C-alpha positions as a Markdown table, in Angstrom:
| # | Residue | x | y | z |
|---|---|---|---|---|
| 1 | Met | 0.0 | 0.0 | 0.0 |
| 2 | Ser | 1.4 | 3.4 | -1.0 |
| 3 | Ile | 2.6 | 6.0 | 1.5 |
| 4 | Ala | -0.1 | 8.4 | 0.5 |
| 5 | Val | -2.8 | 5.9 | 1.3 |
| 6 | Leu | -1.2 | 5.1 | 4.7 |
| 7 | Leu | -1.1 | 8.8 | 5.5 |
| 8 | Ile | -4.8 | 9.1 | 4.6 |
| 9 | Leu | -5.5 | 6.2 | 6.9 |
| 10 | Ala | -3.6 | 7.9 | 9.7 |
| 11 | Val | -5.8 | 11.0 | 9.3 |
| 12 | Ala | -8.9 | 8.9 | 9.3 |
| 13 | Ala | -7.6 | 7.1 | 12.4 |
| 14 | Phe | -7.1 | 10.4 | 14.1 |
| 15 | Leu | -10.8 | 11.3 | 13.5 |
| 16 | Ala | -11.8 | 7.8 | 14.5 |
| 17 | Gly | -9.9 | 8.2 | 17.8 |
| 18 | Leu | -11.4 | 11.5 | 18.4 |
| 19 | Gly | -14.9 | 10.2 | 17.8 |
| 20 | Gly | -14.3 | 6.9 | 19.5 |
| 21 | Ser | -13.1 | 8.5 | 22.8 |
| 22 | Tyr | -15.9 | 11.2 | 22.7 |
| 23 | Leu | -18.6 | 8.6 | 22.2 |
| 24 | Gly | -17.1 | 5.5 | 24.0 |
| 25 | Val | -17.2 | 3.3 | 20.9 |
| 26 | Gly | -13.5 | 2.7 | 20.3 |
| 27 | Gly | -13.2 | 4.1 | 16.8 |
| 28 | Gly | -13.5 | 0.8 | 15.0 |
| 29 | Ile | -17.0 | 1.7 | 14.0 |
| 30 | Phe | -15.6 | 4.5 | 12.0 |
| 31 | Leu | -12.5 | 2.8 | 10.7 |
| 32 | Ile | -14.0 | -0.3 | 9.3 |
| 33 | Pro | -16.4 | 1.5 | 6.9 |
| 34 | Phe | -13.5 | 3.8 | 5.8 |
| 35 | Met | -11.0 | 1.0 | 5.2 |
| 36 | Thr | -13.6 | -1.1 | 3.3 |
| 37 | Leu | -15.4 | 1.6 | 1.4 |
| 38 | Ala | -12.6 | 4.1 | 0.6 |
| 39 | Leu | -9.4 | 1.9 | 0.7 |
| 40 | Ser | -11.0 | -1.4 | -0.5 |
| 41 | Val | -9.4 | -3.3 | 2.3 |
| 42 | Asn | -10.8 | -6.8 | 2.9 |
| 43 | Ile | -13.3 | -6.6 | 5.7 |
| 44 | Lys | -11.6 | -9.3 | 7.8 |
| 45 | Val | -8.3 | -7.5 | 7.5 |
| 46 | Ala | -10.1 | -4.2 | 8.4 |
| 47 | Ile | -11.7 | -5.9 | 11.4 |
| 48 | Ala | -8.3 | -7.2 | 12.7 |
| 49 | Thr | -6.7 | -3.8 | 12.1 |
| 50 | Ser | -9.6 | -2.0 | 13.7 |
| 51 | Leu | -9.2 | -4.1 | 16.9 |
| 52 | Ile | -5.6 | -2.8 | 17.2 |
| 53 | Gly | -7.0 | 0.7 | 17.0 |
| 54 | Val | -9.6 | 0.0 | 19.6 |
| 55 | Ile | -6.9 | -1.1 | 22.0 |
| 56 | Ala | -5.0 | 2.2 | 21.4 |
| 57 | Asn | -8.1 | 4.2 | 21.8 |
| 58 | Ser | -9.0 | 2.6 | 25.1 |
| 59 | Ser | -5.4 | 3.0 | 26.4 |
| 60 | Gly | -5.4 | 6.7 | 25.7 |
| 61 | Ala | -8.9 | 7.5 | 27.0 |
| 62 | Ala | -9.3 | 5.2 | 30.0 |
| 63 | Ser | -6.6 | 6.8 | 32.1 |
| 64 | Val | -8.0 | 10.3 | 31.5 |
| 65 | Tyr | -11.6 | 9.3 | 32.4 |
| 66 | Val | -10.5 | 7.4 | 35.5 |
| 67 | Arg | -8.5 | 10.5 | 36.6 |
| 68 | Asp | -11.5 | 12.7 | 36.0 |
| 69 | His | -13.8 | 10.4 | 38.1 |
| 70 | Leu | -16.1 | 9.6 | 35.2 |
| 71 | Thr | -15.4 | 5.9 | 35.0 |
| 72 | Asn | -17.4 | 3.4 | 37.1 |
| 73 | Leu | -14.6 | 0.9 | 37.7 |
| 74 | Arg | -16.8 | -1.7 | 39.6 |
| 75 | Leu | -19.4 | -1.7 | 36.9 |
| 76 | Ala | -16.7 | -2.0 | 34.2 |
| 77 | Met | -15.1 | -5.0 | 35.8 |
| 78 | Phe | -18.4 | -6.7 | 36.3 |
| 79 | Leu | -19.5 | -6.3 | 32.7 |
| 80 | Glu | -16.1 | -7.1 | 31.3 |
| 81 | Val | -16.4 | -10.7 | 32.3 |
| 82 | Ala | -19.3 | -11.0 | 29.9 |
| 83 | Thr | -17.8 | -9.0 | 27.1 |
| 84 | Thr | -14.5 | -10.8 | 27.1 |
| 85 | Leu | -16.2 | -14.2 | 26.8 |
| 86 | Gly | -18.4 | -12.8 | 24.1 |
| 87 | Ala | -15.5 | -11.3 | 22.2 |
| 88 | Ile | -13.6 | -14.6 | 22.0 |
| 89 | Ala | -16.7 | -16.4 | 20.7 |
| 90 | Gly | -17.3 | -13.6 | 18.2 |
| 91 | Ala | -13.8 | -13.8 | 16.8 |
| 92 | Leu | -14.0 | -17.5 | 16.3 |
| 93 | Val | -17.4 | -17.1 | 14.6 |
| 94 | Gly | -16.1 | -14.2 | 12.4 |
| 95 | Leu | -13.3 | -16.2 | 10.9 |
| 96 | Gly | -15.7 | -18.6 | 9.3 |
| 97 | Val | -18.6 | -16.3 | 8.4 |
| 98 | Pro | -18.8 | -15.1 | 4.7 |
| 99 | Asp | -18.0 | -11.4 | 4.3 |
| 100 | Phe | -21.5 | -10.6 | 2.9 |
| 101 | Tyr | -23.1 | -11.5 | 6.3 |
| 102 | Leu | -20.6 | -9.4 | 8.2 |
| 103 | Tyr | -21.7 | -6.3 | 6.2 |
| 104 | Val | -25.4 | -7.1 | 6.8 |
| 105 | Val | -25.0 | -7.7 | 10.6 |
| 106 | Phe | -22.8 | -4.6 | 11.0 |
| 107 | Gly | -25.3 | -2.4 | 9.2 |
| 108 | Ile | -28.3 | -3.7 | 11.0 |
| 109 | Val | -26.8 | -3.6 | 14.5 |
| 110 | Val | -25.4 | -0.1 | 14.0 |
| 111 | Leu | -28.8 | 1.2 | 12.7 |
| 112 | Tyr | -30.6 | -0.4 | 15.7 |
| 113 | Ala | -28.2 | 1.3 | 18.1 |
| 114 | Ala | -28.7 | 4.7 | 16.4 |
| 115 | Thr | -32.5 | 4.4 | 16.7 |
| 116 | Thr | -32.2 | 3.5 | 20.4 |
| 117 | Met | -30.1 | 6.5 | 21.2 |
| 118 | Ala | -32.2 | 8.9 | 19.1 |
| 119 | Arg | -35.3 | 8.0 | 21.1 |
| 120 | Ile | -33.7 | 9.2 | 24.4 |
| 121 | Arg | -34.7 | 12.7 | 25.4 |
| 122 | Glu | -33.5 | 13.0 | 29.1 |
| 123 | Thr | -30.3 | 14.6 | 30.1 |
| 124 | Ala | -27.7 | 12.8 | 32.1 |
| 125 | Lys | -28.7 | 14.8 | 35.2 |
| 126 | Glu | -32.4 | 13.9 | 34.8 |
| 127 | Arg | -31.4 | 10.2 | 34.7 |
| 128 | Ala | -29.3 | 10.5 | 37.8 |
| 129 | Tyr | -30.0 | 8.9 | 41.2 |
| 130 | Gln | -33.7 | 7.9 | 41.7 |
| 131 | Ala | -35.0 | 7.1 | 45.2 |
| 132 | Gly | -35.8 | 3.5 | 46.0 |
| 133 | Glu | -34.3 | 0.2 | 46.9 |
| 134 | Glu | -31.2 | -1.0 | 44.9 |
| 135 | Ala | -31.3 | -4.4 | 43.1 |
| 136 | Pro | -29.7 | -7.0 | 45.3 |
| 137 | Leu | -26.8 | -7.6 | 42.9 |
| 138 | Thr | -26.2 | -3.9 | 42.5 |
| 139 | Lys | -26.1 | -3.5 | 46.3 |
| 140 | Arg | -23.8 | -6.5 | 46.8 |
| 141 | Leu | -21.3 | -5.5 | 44.2 |
| 142 | Lys | -21.6 | -1.8 | 45.0 |
| 143 | Leu | -22.2 | -0.9 | 41.4 |
| 144 | Ser | -23.9 | 2.5 | 42.0 |
| 145 | Ser | -21.5 | 5.4 | 41.9 |
| 146 | Val | -21.0 | 9.1 | 41.5 |
| 147 | Tyr | -19.4 | 11.2 | 38.7 |
| 148 | Phe | -17.9 | 14.6 | 38.4 |
| 149 | Asp | -19.2 | 16.7 | 35.6 |
| 150 | Gln | -16.8 | 19.4 | 34.4 |
| 151 | Glu | -19.6 | 21.1 | 32.4 |
| 152 | Asp | -21.1 | 22.6 | 35.6 |
| 153 | Gln | -18.5 | 21.4 | 38.2 |
| 154 | Gly | -21.2 | 19.3 | 39.9 |
| 155 | Val | -21.0 | 15.8 | 41.5 |
| 156 | Tyr | -23.9 | 13.5 | 40.7 |
| 157 | Arg | -24.9 | 10.3 | 42.3 |
| 158 | Tyr | -26.6 | 7.5 | 40.3 |
| 159 | Arg | -27.9 | 4.0 | 40.9 |
| 160 | Val | -27.2 | 1.1 | 38.5 |
| 161 | Glu | -30.4 | -0.8 | 37.6 |
| 162 | Arg | -31.0 | -4.2 | 36.0 |
| 163 | Pro | -27.4 | -5.5 | 36.4 |
| 164 | Val | -28.3 | -9.0 | 35.2 |
| 165 | Ala | -29.9 | -7.8 | 32.0 |
| 166 | Gly | -26.9 | -5.5 | 31.5 |
| 167 | Phe | -24.5 | -8.5 | 31.9 |
| 168 | Gly | -26.4 | -10.3 | 29.2 |
| 169 | Val | -26.3 | -7.4 | 26.8 |
| 170 | Ser | -22.6 | -6.9 | 27.5 |
| 171 | Ala | -22.0 | -10.5 | 26.4 |
| 172 | Ala | -23.8 | -9.7 | 23.1 |
| 173 | Ala | -21.6 | -6.5 | 22.8 |
| 174 | Gly | -18.5 | -8.7 | 23.2 |
| 175 | Leu | -19.8 | -11.1 | 20.6 |
| 176 | Phe | -20.2 | -8.2 | 18.1 |
| 177 | Ser | -16.9 | -6.8 | 19.0 |
| 178 | Gly | -15.1 | -10.0 | 18.1 |
| 179 | Leu | -17.3 | -10.5 | 15.1 |
| 180 | Leu | -17.1 | -7.0 | 13.7 |
| 181 | Gly | -13.9 | -5.5 | 15.2 |
| 182 | Val | -15.7 | -2.5 | 16.7 |
| 183 | Gly | -15.0 | -2.7 | 20.4 |
| 184 | Gly | -18.7 | -3.2 | 21.3 |
| 185 | Gly | -19.1 | 0.3 | 22.6 |
| 186 | Phe | -22.0 | 1.1 | 20.3 |
| 187 | Ile | -24.0 | -1.5 | 22.3 |
| 188 | Lys | -22.4 | -1.0 | 25.7 |
| 189 | Val | -23.1 | 2.7 | 25.8 |
| 190 | Pro | -26.8 | 2.5 | 25.0 |
| 191 | Ala | -27.1 | -0.6 | 27.3 |
| 192 | Met | -25.6 | 1.2 | 30.2 |
| 193 | Asn | -27.4 | 4.5 | 29.5 |
| 194 | Val | -30.9 | 3.1 | 28.6 |
| 195 | Leu | -31.1 | -0.2 | 30.3 |
| 196 | Met | -29.0 | 0.3 | 33.4 |
| 197 | Arg | -29.7 | 4.1 | 33.8 |
| 198 | Val | -26.0 | 5.1 | 33.9 |
| 199 | Pro | -25.7 | 8.8 | 33.0 |
| 200 | Met | -24.4 | 9.4 | 29.4 |
| 201 | Lys | -20.9 | 10.7 | 30.3 |
| 202 | Ala | -20.3 | 8.0 | 32.9 |
| 203 | Ala | -21.5 | 5.4 | 30.3 |
| 204 | Val | -19.1 | 6.7 | 27.7 |
| 205 | Ala | -16.1 | 6.8 | 30.1 |
| 206 | Thr | -16.9 | 3.3 | 31.4 |
| 207 | Ser | -17.2 | 1.9 | 27.9 |
| 208 | Asn | -13.8 | 3.4 | 27.0 |
| 209 | Phe | -12.3 | 1.6 | 29.9 |
| 210 | Met | -13.8 | -1.7 | 28.9 |
| 211 | Ile | -13.3 | -1.8 | 25.1 |
| 212 | Gly | -9.6 | -2.2 | 25.2 |
| 213 | Val | -9.8 | -5.5 | 27.1 |
| 214 | Thr | -12.6 | -6.7 | 24.9 |
| 215 | Ala | -10.7 | -5.9 | 21.7 |
| 216 | Ala | -7.5 | -7.5 | 23.0 |
| 217 | Ala | -9.3 | -10.8 | 23.7 |
| 218 | Ser | -10.4 | -11.1 | 20.0 |
| 219 | Ala | -7.4 | -9.3 | 18.4 |
| 220 | Phe | -5.1 | -12.2 | 19.4 |
| 221 | Ile | -7.2 | -14.7 | 17.4 |
| 222 | Tyr | -7.2 | -12.5 | 14.3 |
| 223 | Tyr | -3.4 | -12.0 | 14.7 |
| 224 | Ser | -2.8 | -15.7 | 14.9 |
| 225 | Gln | -4.5 | -16.1 | 11.6 |
| 226 | Gly | -2.2 | -13.6 | 9.9 |
| 227 | Leu | -5.0 | -11.0 | 9.3 |
| 228 | Val | -3.2 | -8.0 | 11.0 |
| 229 | Asp | -1.4 | -5.9 | 8.5 |
| 230 | Pro | 1.6 | -4.2 | 10.3 |
| 231 | Gly | 1.6 | -1.2 | 8.0 |
| 232 | Leu | -2.1 | -0.5 | 8.5 |
| 233 | Ala | -1.9 | -1.2 | 12.2 |
| 234 | Ala | 1.0 | 1.2 | 12.7 |
| 235 | Met | -0.9 | 4.1 | 11.0 |
| 236 | Val | -4.0 | 3.3 | 12.9 |
| 237 | Ile | -2.3 | 3.3 | 16.3 |
| 238 | Ile | -0.6 | 6.6 | 15.6 |
| 239 | Gly | -3.7 | 8.3 | 14.3 |
| 240 | Val | -6.1 | 6.9 | 17.0 |
| 241 | Phe | -3.9 | 7.7 | 19.9 |
| 242 | Ser | -3.5 | 11.3 | 18.8 |
| 243 | Gly | -7.2 | 11.7 | 18.2 |
| 244 | Thr | -8.1 | 10.2 | 21.6 |
| 245 | Asn | -6.2 | 13.0 | 23.4 |
| 246 | Leu | -8.5 | 15.6 | 21.8 |
| 247 | Gly | -11.7 | 13.5 | 22.2 |
| 248 | Thr | -11.3 | 13.1 | 26.0 |
| 249 | Arg | -11.0 | 16.9 | 26.4 |
| 250 | Leu | -14.2 | 17.5 | 24.3 |
| 251 | Leu | -16.3 | 15.0 | 26.3 |
| 252 | Ala | -15.3 | 16.5 | 29.7 |
| 253 | His | -16.9 | 19.9 | 28.8 |
| 254 | Ala | -19.7 | 18.7 | 26.4 |
| 255 | Lys | -23.4 | 18.6 | 27.2 |
| 256 | Ser | -24.8 | 15.1 | 27.6 |
| 257 | Ser | -27.6 | 15.8 | 25.1 |
| 258 | Asn | -25.0 | 16.8 | 22.5 |
| 259 | Val | -23.0 | 13.6 | 23.0 |
| 260 | Arg | -26.1 | 11.5 | 22.6 |
| 261 | Phe | -27.2 | 13.4 | 19.4 |
| 262 | Val | -23.7 | 13.0 | 17.8 |
| 263 | Phe | -23.7 | 9.3 | 18.8 |
| 264 | Ala | -27.0 | 8.6 | 17.1 |
| 265 | Leu | -26.2 | 10.6 | 14.0 |
| 266 | Phe | -22.8 | 8.9 | 13.4 |
| 267 | Leu | -24.3 | 5.5 | 13.9 |
| 268 | Ala | -27.1 | 6.1 | 11.5 |
| 269 | Val | -24.8 | 7.4 | 8.8 |
| 270 | Leu | -22.3 | 4.5 | 9.2 |
| 271 | Gly | -24.9 | 1.8 | 9.4 |
| 272 | Thr | -26.6 | 3.1 | 6.2 |
| 273 | Ala | -23.2 | 3.2 | 4.4 |
| 274 | Met | -22.3 | -0.4 | 5.3 |
| 275 | Val | -25.7 | -1.7 | 4.2 |
| 276 | Ala | -25.5 | 0.4 | 1.0 |
| 277 | Arg | -22.1 | -1.1 | 0.3 |
| 278 | Leu | -23.8 | -4.4 | -0.6 |
| 279 | Phe | -25.6 | -2.8 | -3.5 |
| 280 | Leu | -22.8 | -0.9 | -5.1 |
| 281 | Pro | -22.0 | -2.5 | -8.5 |
| 282 | Gly | -18.5 | -3.7 | -9.1 |
| 283 | Val | -17.3 | -3.4 | -5.5 |
| 284 | Pro | -15.8 | -6.6 | -4.2 |
| 285 | Ile | -17.0 | -7.9 | -0.8 |
């Protein structure tokens, strides 16, 4: 691959790192459509390369969000058990699935996540702590937490709801991470925000903490099959890590409603693009 193409990929990876850290999705959800649509990279190679970028994204963002007291570490460790197991299963399935079905699944899942986020109207603060008894598992594992919002310098307490359902959805997120190379954040963030009632910024920060471990679990399998291109991976790491530094700063001062809107918009565009890719004449899949 030419130097010019690699430089273009680095720029795209920078934007993916920015968007990934801002939205908690890892950047792979942006990189895979770009590599397959613009650079004509085989989707399985794109998935393997994307997972490397997700690890870089998580490494850069997680430390910042933990420092800023946005990440719910207990919740992340609880859900990561499910996502890691799901990621390994997804990678094994992905190696044997025809490329056509990967495009279809990617597009459908992303569009579903976009629709889910678009329906939400409450702000993070309106979804904060509600009076009432905690679920037994939430109470036992101390999953409820607080977060500091730099937007208004406020500290907000929230209760984690439906931990068992969230654990199950996290396993599905891990499955799609390994299958599609996207980190699973596009499922984890809506699951935590909508299902478990974790405020948007805390959900994004917690997802960023989790996606690196999830991606690493499945990246090793793709690497063992020789699907990781060193040149592509190097450009992705450089670009993603640089973009992550900017994305974390943007999230800290952003409004939760704006984060949610951007999340839904990007998912809708990318999901549509991947589905439309199936109907483009003369484009190999």
